[in-house]
N, C-alpha and C positions, 0 to 999 in steps of 0.2 A: 532608486534606494540610495544607493553605492555615493552615490552628490546630496543627496542628504545625511549620511552618514558624514561623510569628510565632512558635509558643515559644522555637524554637531560636533564633533572630536575636536577639530577646529578654535570653535567655541569655548568649549571644557577647555583646552587649552591656552590657551587664552585668559581665559576666568582665574586659573593655577599660578601662572605667571604674574595677573596683578595681584592674588593673595601672596603670595611668597616677597614679590618689593611691598608689597603692604606688612610686613614684617621683618622682613628687614633692612624698612627706611628707619632710621633715626631721631630720635627724638631730638627739643633742643630744650629748652630753659619755659620758654613761650607754648611749647607746641607738643602733642604727643597723650598719649595716652602711659602709667607707671604702675606697677602696682606697689601695697606697703604694708607692711605690719606694726600694728599698734595698738598697746597692751589695753586690755577696755574697762580698763580703768580711768583713762585720758582719752577714750574717743567720741563726748561730746567737743571736746575743744580740737582735736584734729577735726571733725565732722566741720567748725565754725570755722576755721579756717582751709577745709578744702572751697566750704561754697562761695564763699568770697573768692577767693583763688580764682573757680572755673569760672565766674563768671564777671571777671576783671578779662582771662585767659580763655574763651571759646574753644577752642581745636583742643583741650586741655583737658584728658578724663585722668581724676586719680583714684583709683578704687582700693579702696581701704580694707586689711585680710583685719576682722577686730580679735585679736586672742589674748587668753593669758600670756604672760614679762616670756616663762623659757618658752616659748613653742615660735616669741617673738624672736628671737634671740635664734632657735633651729632655723627655720624659714633663713636667715640671714648666713648660720653656718653652710648650709647650702645656695646657698644660691638660686634662691630663689624669692628673695625680692634685696634690694638694694637698700631697703632708708624702711627704719624702726624707730620707734615711737619710747622709750621705754623710762622709768627710774632710776638705772645707776649706767657706770660707765661699761666700757669691754674690760675682763680683767687683763692679767700676762697676757693668758694662755690663749685667752679667743685672740688678744692683738697681734703676741705668735703667730698662732695658723694662719692669717690673713696677711700676715709681712712674709710666709714663706712660700704664699702664693702670690705675692709681689701685688699686692693690695694692702695700700694704705688711710687704714679707716678716716673718717673723718666728724668730733664729735662733737656739740653742736648746745650747752640750755638755754633751752627754752622758754620752762617757766619754774617756779617750784607753785609745790599742790600741798592740801592736806589730807590726812588719815582721820575720817570722820565715824564716830559714835554713834547710834541712834538707838531710840526705842521707841517701845510701842506710846502710843497717844494719850495711854491712864494712866501711863508712870512716874510717879511725882518723884525717882531721885535720879535726877535730870543731870549733875553737880557731884563729879566723882577726879578723886586728886590718880596723877597714873600711875603712882603704887597700886592702886586699888585696881589693874584695868592690866598690868603685870599680871597681881596678881588668881585673876581670873583667868588670864590665858594660859595661865601655867599650872592650876588646878588647886589652887590655895583657898581660891575663896569656890564656892561654884552651890551655893544659896543667898538669895533676894536680901536674906533677914539676916546673913553678911555685915553687908554693905548698911541695912538699914532695920531695924529695930519690928521695926512695925508696919517692917512688907509682907503679904497674903500672897506675891506669886510664887512664892515656891522656887525653883532650879531654874538657875539662872541658863539664859541658852542661846552662849555665842555663838554667830554663823558670821563667816568671810564668803567673798564671792565667790573663788575661786580657788583650791593648794596650790596652783602653777601661778596665781597671780603675782603680781608688786604687791600691792598687800597683806597678801601669806607671808611670801619674803621679809619685807618691814615689821613684819609682828615678831618674827625669830630673831634677826638679827642687830634688830632697836629697842622696840619694846623689852622685849625678854631675854634681854642679850646674849642673845647665841641656846640661851634653856631650850629643852624642847616643849610646845605646846600641848597644854590636855587633852588628852585623849576624849574629851567630851564634846571639844569645838569641832561643830560643821561647817563644809565648807558646802555650798552653792553653784549655782554655773556662772553669773554674770553681777553691777551693784543693782541691775532694776527686780534683780530677782531675792535678795537681801534685804530692800527697799521695799518689798511687799512682803516677803514672808514677815518683819520686823513687825508692821500694820496690821497684820493677824493675827502675832501675837506673843501675849503683854508680859510673858515674862521674859522675852529675848532681851537680844543687843545685838545691832548687829555692825559690820566694819567697812565702811563704805570711799571712795575717792571724795575730795570736797566738788569737785566737777561736777559735779552730777545732783547736784542743788544748791550751787552758788551762784547762778545766773537768776538774780528774782524775775528779770525782762522774760526769761523761755518760760511756755506756761509748762512744757511738761517736766523743769525741774524745780515751779508753784505749786502740780500736780503730786511731786513727789515728798516736799514738805510739807502738804496738807493732812498724809500720808503718820510722818511720826513726827518725833521732837529727838530736838540735835541735845548732843551732851554738852555740855562747859566745861572741863576739863583743869585741875588745878594742880602745881608741882609743892605744892605744901603738904604738910600731914596730916590736914583735916580739908576739905573741903568745905568751901561755903561761898554766896551769891558774889561775895565782894576778892576773891581772891581763884575765881574761877571764870578761865571762857573759850568763847566761842571761838569760834574758828572763821575772822573776819580778816579782812587783808590787811587790815591793820592791826590786829595782833599777830597777825604770824612777820611782820616787817619785823616791831619792835620783842619778839620771840615771845612774850608774851602766852601760843602757842602754843605747844610741843611739839607735836605730832608731824612735824614736813620733811617733806622731802624731796628733792629736784624730778623736771622733767629734764628726759634729753632727749636730742634725733640725730639718730646714728646713724650713719651711710659708709657703701662699701661700694660708690659708684666711680670711674674710679677714672671718668672725664665729664663736660660738661653737659649735663641732660635736664629733662624734664622738674626731674628728684631735683638737683640743685638750683634748680628757679623756682620751687616751692622752697625750700630751707631756706633761699638766701626773702623771700617773701616774710614766711614767718616771724623772721629774726628783725622785719624790716617794723618804722615806726607805725604801720597800718596794721602790719602781725602781731606786733608785741596791745598794741589796745584793745584788740579783739581776745587778746586771753586778758583784758587786765579791765574788760567791759563781762567778762566770764565770771570772775569774780572768784578769782587766784593770782597769783603775782609772778607778773612779766618780769621775764631775765634782765631784759633792762627799761630798763623807767622811758617809756612813751614823753617825746617832746611836747612844747606846743609854744608857735609863738604867741607873741606877748605886741600889738602895734602899741605905739604910745604918742598921745596926741601932743605936736609940740602947744596947741592953740582952747582952747577953752571957748 
């Protein structure tokens, strides 16, 4: 019995030593596992990037914590993650906090996203001015009949994805210029929940990130688009089909679609690691092409080689 007991504890000790070595093993740009936090608005984009990156480098594992932007920054501040994907840069206070710890964060702009307004398929009011959107948000307009006198939809039910999301932050700071949002506005937990709610609620207007519906080659995006209608926006005094624009890439590039914001990758990793390898991939030509195909704007214009034949 003593011999058996000794063998068991010996094997158990070796197992613990193995696990300890595995946990202390440093990753590299193309090997290992890392945890990142991603604002839920940008989850489809980063999921596409992760899928391709992991298919190229089989020994890597990137685990995404999909959460509201506020939570993503909090996780980074606590050093629970060393990479986040968000819609803003670090504030001066946040940068100072890290610098006091001898940490010097890196910020990379990886794309430009659109803020999209969606309505029920039966709603005919699919062209709105940016001023109308603002008035709905601050409570100056709360009935569909104030937009269209013939509308029978009744009260406007505007829905956000999450009270702590980057979309909610954009609505307050940019669309409403810092003014307080109407208490009549509601928030759910995700972009998917917003799409589902609007698809079942004729008087609703939802706010989501463009990447959830922009990739027409993706079956999930096509499924979402079948459930809702996308609102075209105008910066004019009144909205018409001629002066209102949908959130297409071309309209975002030319500035015709008004509600856009940049997407940033922020790292506090002090060394070369899997995080830096993944970041390099996202801003590479291949990584930027993934963003281009997703229907939003890449930060760096992907290049293409053109071979010209001298003889025809």
